[in-house]
KOLGULUM-16072 format. One record per residue (C-alpha): z, x, y; chain; residue in one letter; residue number from 1. Coordinates in nm, 2 decimals, always signed. Layout:
REM residues N
      pz      px      py  ch  aa    i
       Z       X       Y   A   a  NUM
...
END
This chain:
REM residues 327
      pz      px      py  ch  aa    i
   -7.33   +5.61   -3.62   A   m    1
   -7.40   +5.86   -3.92   A   n    2
   -7.21   +6.18   -3.80   A   e    3
   -7.39   +6.38   -4.07   A   m    4
   -7.72   +6.29   -3.91   A   m    5
   -7.61   +6.31   -3.56   A   y    6
   -7.32   +6.54   -3.52   A   p    7
   -7.35   +6.56   -3.15   A   f    8
   -7.35   +6.22   -3.01   A   r    9
   -7.34   +6.33   -2.65   A   k   10
   -7.50   +6.67   -2.56   A   n   11
   -7.73   +6.83   -2.31   A   g   12
   -8.03   +6.62   -2.43   A   r   13
   -7.88   +6.33   -2.23   A   t   14
   -7.85   +6.53   -1.90   A   a   15
   -8.15   +6.32   -1.76   A   l   16
   -7.90   +6.03   -1.73   A   v   17
   -7.64   +6.15   -1.49   A   v   18
   -7.41   +5.89   -1.64   A   t   19
   -7.49   +5.61   -1.86   A   l   20
   -7.32   +5.36   -1.63   A   a   21
   -7.53   +5.48   -1.35   A   g   22
   -7.85   +5.43   -1.53   A   l   23
   -7.75   +5.07   -1.64   A   l   24
   -7.68   +4.93   -1.28   A   v   25
   -8.02   +5.03   -1.13   A   l   26
   -8.20   +4.75   -1.00   A   s   27
   -8.59   +4.69   -0.94   A   a   28
   -8.72   +4.76   -0.61   A   c   29
   -9.04   +4.86   -0.43   A   a   30
   -9.03   +5.13   -0.18   A   e   31
   -9.26   +5.16   +0.11   A   k   32
   -9.40   +5.51   +0.19   A   k   33
   -9.68   +5.57   +0.43   A   d   34
   -9.76   +5.21   +0.45   A   g   35
   -9.82   +5.17   +0.07   A   q   36
   -9.58   +5.00   -0.17   A   v   37
   -9.46   +5.25   -0.43   A   k   38
   -9.41   +5.09   -0.79   A   k   39
   -9.06   +5.15   -0.95   A   t   40
   -8.93   +5.05   -1.27   A   f   41
   -8.77   +4.71   -1.31   A   p   42
   -8.44   +4.80   -1.47   A   m   43
   -8.25   +4.53   -1.65   A   v   44
   -7.89   +4.45   -1.58   A   t   45
   -7.65   +4.48   -1.87   A   v   46
   -7.40   +4.19   -1.91   A   p   47
   -7.04   +4.29   -1.82   A   a   48
   -6.93   +4.20   -2.17   A   v   49
   -7.08   +4.52   -2.28   A   y   50
   -6.82   +4.74   -2.14   A   s   51
   -6.82   +5.05   -2.35   A   d   52
   -7.11   +5.32   -2.36   A   p   53
   -7.21   +5.26   -2.73   A   q   54
   -7.24   +4.87   -2.67   A   a   55
   -7.42   +4.92   -2.34   A   r   56
   -7.67   +5.17   -2.50   A   a   57
   -7.72   +4.93   -2.80   A   e   58
   -7.80   +4.64   -2.55   A   y   59
   -8.04   +4.88   -2.38   A   l   60
   -8.20   +4.98   -2.71   A   a   61
   -8.33   +4.62   -2.74   A   m   62
   -8.37   +4.51   -2.39   A   h   63
   -8.46   +4.80   -2.17   A   f   64
   -8.81   +4.68   -2.14   A   w   65
   -8.74   +4.31   -2.08   A   d   66
   -8.85   +4.31   -1.72   A   r   67
   -9.14   +4.54   -1.78   A   f   68
   -9.50   +4.38   -1.75   A   d   69
   -9.67   +4.54   -2.07   A   f   70
   -9.99   +4.38   -1.96   A   g   71
  -10.00   +4.55   -1.62   A   d   72
  -10.27   +4.82   -1.67   A   t   73
  -10.13   +5.00   -1.36   A   a   74
   -9.82   +5.09   -1.56   A   s   75
  -10.04   +5.35   -1.74   A   i   76
  -10.27   +5.43   -1.45   A   g   77
  -10.17   +5.48   -1.09   A   s   78
   -9.81   +5.42   -1.20   A   a   79
   -9.81   +5.61   -1.53   A   a   80
   -9.55   +5.88   -1.41   A   p   81
   -9.30   +5.60   -1.33   A   v   82
   -9.35   +5.45   -1.69   A   t   83
   -9.34   +5.79   -1.84   A   e   84
   -9.00   +5.86   -1.67   A   q   85
   -8.87   +5.52   -1.79   A   a   86
   -8.96   +5.62   -2.13   A   i   87
   -8.76   +5.95   -2.10   A   v   88
   -8.47   +5.74   -1.95   A   d   89
   -8.48   +5.51   -2.24   A   y   90
   -8.49   +5.79   -2.50   A   i   91
   -8.18   +5.96   -2.31   A   s   92
   -7.97   +5.66   -2.41   A   t   93
   -8.03   +5.70   -2.78   A   f   94
   -7.76   +5.94   -2.86   A   p   95
   -7.50   +5.70   -2.73   A   y   96
   -7.62   +5.42   -2.96   A   a   97
   -7.61   +5.39   -3.34   A   s   98
   -7.91   +5.48   -3.54   A   y   99
   -7.97   +5.13   -3.66   A   d  100
   -7.97   +5.01   -3.30   A   a  101
   -8.22   +5.27   -3.18   A   v  102
   -8.45   +5.19   -3.49   A   n  103
   -8.45   +4.84   -3.41   A   g  104
   -8.50   +4.90   -3.05   A   g  105
   -8.80   +5.12   -3.08   A   v  106
   -8.96   +4.88   -3.32   A   r  107
   -8.90   +4.59   -3.09   A   h  108
   -9.04   +4.80   -2.79   A   t  109
   -9.35   +4.89   -2.97   A   l  110
   -9.41   +4.54   -3.10   A   s  111
   -9.42   +4.44   -2.73   A   m  112
   -9.65   +4.72   -2.63   A   a  113
   -9.89   +4.65   -2.94   A   e  114
  -10.01   +4.35   -2.76   A   r  115
  -10.20   +4.58   -2.53   A   h  116
  -10.37   +4.86   -2.72   A   p  117
  -10.41   +5.09   -2.42   A   a  118
  -10.03   +5.05   -2.35   A   v  119
   -9.93   +5.09   -2.70   A   y  120
  -10.14   +5.43   -2.71   A   a  121
   -9.95   +5.54   -2.41   A   f  122
   -9.60   +5.45   -2.54   A   f  123
   -9.67   +5.62   -2.88   A   t  124
   -9.81   +5.93   -2.73   A   s  125
   -9.52   +5.96   -2.48   A   m  126
   -9.27   +5.92   -2.76   A   m  127
   -9.44   +6.18   -2.96   A   e  128
   -9.45   +6.42   -2.66   A   r  129
   -9.06   +6.38   -2.61   A   y  130
   -8.93   +6.31   -2.96   A   l  131
   -9.17   +6.52   -3.19   A   f  132
   -9.26   +6.81   -2.97   A   n  133
   -9.01   +7.10   -3.07   A   l  134
   -9.02   +7.23   -2.70   A   g  135
   -8.90   +6.90   -2.57   A   s  136
   -8.53   +6.89   -2.48   A   s  137
   -8.52   +6.53   -2.62   A   l  138
   -8.66   +6.66   -2.93   A   h  139
   -8.53   +6.44   -3.25   A   n  140
   -8.74   +6.38   -3.55   A   d  141
   -8.50   +6.09   -3.66   A   e  142
   -8.58   +5.90   -3.35   A   y  143
   -8.96   +5.94   -3.40   A   f  144
   -8.96   +5.82   -3.76   A   i  145
   -8.94   +5.46   -3.65   A   p  146
   -9.21   +5.53   -3.41   A   v  147
   -9.45   +5.66   -3.70   A   l  148
   -9.34   +5.37   -3.93   A   e  149
   -9.44   +5.12   -3.66   A   h  150
   -9.78   +5.30   -3.62   A   m  151
   -9.84   +5.26   -3.99   A   l  152
   -9.80   +4.89   -3.99   A   t  153
   -9.97   +4.83   -3.65   A   s  154
  -10.28   +4.60   -3.63   A   v  155
  -10.40   +4.80   -3.32   A   v  156
  -10.46   +5.12   -3.55   A   l  157
  -10.74   +5.14   -3.82   A   d  158
  -10.69   +5.34   -4.14   A   d  159
  -10.85   +5.64   -3.98   A   y  160
  -10.59   +5.66   -3.70   A   h  161
  -10.30   +5.60   -3.93   A   k  162
  -10.39   +5.92   -4.12   A   m  163
  -10.21   +6.16   -3.88   A   r  164
   -9.90   +5.94   -3.84   A   p  165
   -9.87   +5.91   -4.21   A   n  166
   -9.91   +6.29   -4.27   A   a  167
   -9.64   +6.35   -4.01   A   i  168
   -9.41   +6.10   -4.16   A   l  169
   -9.44   +6.25   -4.50   A   i  170
   -9.32   +6.58   -4.36   A   e  171
   -9.04   +6.44   -4.15   A   l  172
   -8.91   +6.24   -4.46   A   l  173
   -8.83   +6.57   -4.63   A   k  174
   -8.47   +6.73   -4.61   A   n  175
   -8.36   +6.46   -4.37   A   r  176
   -8.01   +6.51   -4.22   A   p  177
   -7.76   +6.33   -4.46   A   g  178
   -7.99   +6.39   -4.76   A   t  179
   -7.99   +6.67   -5.02   A   q  180
   -8.20   +6.96   -4.93   A   a  181
   -8.48   +7.07   -5.20   A   a  182
   -8.33   +7.38   -5.37   A   d  183
   -8.47   +7.72   -5.29   A   i  184
   -8.51   +7.97   -5.57   A   r  185
   -8.54   +8.31   -5.43   A   y  186
   -8.54   +8.68   -5.55   A   a  187
   -8.31   +8.95   -5.39   A   t  188
   -8.38   +9.31   -5.30   A   l  189
   -8.25   +9.42   -5.62   A   s  190
   -8.49   +9.19   -5.83   A   g  191
   -8.22   +8.94   -5.92   A   a  192
   -8.31   +8.58   -5.90   A   k  193
   -8.07   +8.30   -5.74   A   n  194
   -8.08   +7.97   -5.58   A   a  195
   -7.93   +7.79   -5.30   A   l  196
   -7.78   +7.55   -5.54   A   s  197
   -7.56   +7.85   -5.67   A   h  198
   -7.40   +7.92   -5.31   A   v  199
   -7.02   +7.85   -5.33   A   a  200
   -6.92   +7.85   -4.96   A   t  201
   -6.85   +7.54   -4.77   A   d  202
   -7.17   +7.58   -4.55   A   y  203
   -7.50   +7.76   -4.57   A   t  204
   -7.72   +7.86   -4.26   A   l  205
   -8.05   +7.92   -4.37   A   v  206
   -8.31   +8.11   -4.16   A   m  207
   -8.66   +8.09   -4.25   A   f  208
   -8.84   +8.40   -4.10   A   h  209
   -9.15   +8.61   -4.12   A   n  210
   -9.23   +8.98   -4.09   A   l  211
   -9.33   +9.14   -3.75   A   d  212
   -9.20   +8.82   -3.57   A   c  213
   -9.03   +8.91   -3.25   A   g  214
   -8.86   +8.56   -3.23   A   n  215
   -8.73   +8.60   -3.56   A   c  216
   -8.54   +8.95   -3.47   A   r  217
   -8.41   +8.78   -3.16   A   e  218
   -8.26   +8.48   -3.35   A   l  219
   -8.12   +8.71   -3.63   A   a  220
   -7.95   +8.93   -3.35   A   a  221
   -7.81   +8.63   -3.19   A   a  222
   -7.67   +8.48   -3.52   A   i  223
   -7.53   +8.81   -3.61   A   d  224
   -7.36   +8.85   -3.28   A   a  225
   -7.22   +8.51   -3.27   A   s  226
   -6.83   +8.53   -3.28   A   t  227
   -6.79   +8.18   -3.44   A   v  228
   -7.04   +8.25   -3.72   A   i  229
   -6.88   +8.58   -3.79   A   r  230
   -6.54   +8.40   -3.82   A   e  231
   -6.67   +8.15   -4.04   A   m  232
   -6.81   +8.43   -4.26   A   q  233
   -6.48   +8.61   -4.24   A   r  234
   -6.31   +8.29   -4.37   A   r  235
   -6.57   +8.27   -4.66   A   k  236
   -6.68   +7.94   -4.54   A   m  237
   -7.03   +8.03   -4.46   A   l  238
   -7.32   +8.21   -4.62   A   t  239
   -7.61   +8.30   -4.39   A   v  240
   -7.93   +8.31   -4.61   A   a  241
   -8.25   +8.46   -4.46   A   a  242
   -8.54   +8.34   -4.66   A   i  243
   -8.90   +8.48   -4.65   A   y  244
   -9.17   +8.26   -4.80   A   h  245
   -9.47   +8.49   -4.74   A   g  246
   -9.67   +8.72   -4.98   A   d  247
   -9.61   +9.07   -4.84   A   d  248
   -9.32   +9.14   -5.07   A   i  249
   -9.34   +9.53   -4.99   A   d  250
   -9.33   +9.46   -4.63   A   g  251
   -9.03   +9.23   -4.68   A   w  252
   -8.84   +9.50   -4.86   A   k  253
   -8.89   +9.74   -4.58   A   r  254
   -8.79   +9.46   -4.34   A   h  255
   -8.46   +9.38   -4.51   A   v  256
   -8.31   +9.71   -4.38   A   s  257
   -8.34   +9.59   -4.02   A   e  258
   -8.15   +9.26   -4.09   A   m  259
   -7.79   +9.21   -4.09   A   p  260
   -7.64   +9.36   -4.41   A   p  261
   -7.39   +9.08   -4.46   A   l  262
   -7.64   +8.82   -4.50   A   w  263
   -7.81   +8.68   -4.83   A   t  264
   -8.19   +8.80   -4.82   A   h  265
   -8.42   +8.65   -5.05   A   g  266
   -8.81   +8.57   -5.09   A   y  267
   -8.96   +8.28   -5.24   A   d  268
   -9.09   +8.43   -5.55   A   y  269
   -9.23   +8.11   -5.70   A   g  270
   -9.42   +8.02   -5.37   A   h  271
   -9.25   +7.67   -5.39   A   e  272
   -9.21   +7.64   -5.03   A   i  273
   -9.57   +7.68   -4.96   A   v  274
   -9.75   +7.56   -5.27   A   d  275
   -9.52   +7.25   -5.32   A   s  276
   -9.45   +7.20   -4.95   A   a  277
   -9.08   +7.17   -5.03   A   t  278
   -8.99   +7.24   -4.66   A   y  279
   -9.18   +7.13   -4.34   A   a  280
   -9.17   +7.46   -4.13   A   l  281
   -9.35   +7.37   -3.81   A   r  282
   -9.23   +7.70   -3.64   A   v  283
   -9.08   +8.03   -3.75   A   i  284
   -8.81   +8.09   -3.73   A   p  285
   -8.64   +7.77   -3.83   A   t  286
   -8.28   +7.70   -3.90   A   l  287
   -8.13   +7.47   -4.15   A   y  288
   -7.75   +7.40   -4.17   A   l  289
   -7.64   +7.28   -4.51   A   l  290
   -7.29   +7.19   -4.64   A   k  291
   -7.20   +7.21   -4.99   A   k  292
   -7.43   +7.05   -5.25   A   d  293
   -7.72   +7.13   -5.00   A   r  294
   -7.66   +6.82   -4.79   A   v  295
   -7.84   +6.87   -4.46   A   v  296
   -7.64   +6.87   -4.14   A   i  297
   -7.91   +6.99   -3.91   A   m  298
   -8.28   +7.09   -3.95   A   r  299
   -8.48   +7.27   -3.68   A   d  300
   -8.14   +7.34   -3.55   A   a  301
   -8.07   +7.52   -3.21   A   a  302
   -7.82   +7.80   -3.27   A   l  303
   -7.59   +7.66   -2.99   A   n  304
   -7.56   +7.33   -3.17   A   y  305
   -7.48   +7.52   -3.49   A   v  306
   -7.21   +7.72   -3.30   A   e  307
   -7.07   +7.40   -3.14   A   y  308
   -7.04   +7.26   -3.49   A   f  309
   -6.87   +7.54   -3.63   A   f  310
   -6.63   +7.58   -3.32   A   n  311
   -6.52   +7.22   -3.40   A   s  312
   -6.43   +7.34   -3.74   A   i  313
   -6.23   +7.65   -3.63   A   i  314
   -6.08   +7.48   -3.32   A   n  315
   -6.04   +7.11   -3.42   A   p  316
   -5.93   +6.88   -3.14   A   p  317
   -5.56   +6.84   -3.11   A   a  318
   -5.42   +6.53   -3.23   A   i  319
   -5.10   +6.40   -3.05   A   r  320
   -4.81   +6.31   -3.24   A   n  321
   -4.76   +5.94   -3.21   A   p  322
   -4.38   +5.97   -3.18   A   v  323
   -4.43   +6.22   -2.89   A   e  324
   -4.68   +5.98   -2.72   A   s  325
   -4.42   +5.70   -2.71   A   e  326
   -4.16   +5.91   -2.54   A   q  327
END
């Protein structure tokens, strides 16, 4: 797994699965309630040879839907909630697997669904809901990319219905984790011009913000109050850069006085972010965490994940002395 792309392999996003092992051993059944048969999801059995969580998750990436009848229209009708929950459970296993396994599994799943256009539409819409929606606890643009790529090659969709997936994919391919982010040339309050490429610290936390934005003020206050972020700044390992990409420069100059003074504050004087669409800013505020040379660690990052990452640097896991372990 690419740790730069997925620094948190197991986190709160997998809470829907109480334990991976528990999910894997579920079997198909039909429950009777009020005289009616309630449809349940036909779970596969993972062979015992796949013993560790990653191997089991990667088996599921490809075989999760082996016993599912993609031709059963009830699965997206009366039993749609069951199918939707199965998609949620499927996505919840992704952080345990390598990205290549998830990529291949998603494409395989959608190729099976593609034989039935209505089912294909349901699967792609549910994957968009949980993977692309920023309000989803399972949101992960990287996992949504193979969905979009499959849609662009699908025989189910005509050119018109491929326009939106193509537009989204173009945005998601910008500044991906593990790649070098586009540079940002900004002007400071004094009028001096600088760029992210000139930042010398090991890490840069970029906050894109607007004026008169309540959420921006709340996030700025939370970042400023973060003990671990302050410690990274104290060690001169982190620069926090607040970037404004709007047109109200006079308003921005007044607004800077309300922002944390230890941060780097700048505005996009060349309008590159908007005019050249160098960054896809779906919501404001948005956080990007970069390491030296502007390599993206996280985009659309949640502050608690950023703090977790920095905590792992300040308080690295203890490594036992091999000599002591033998005693």
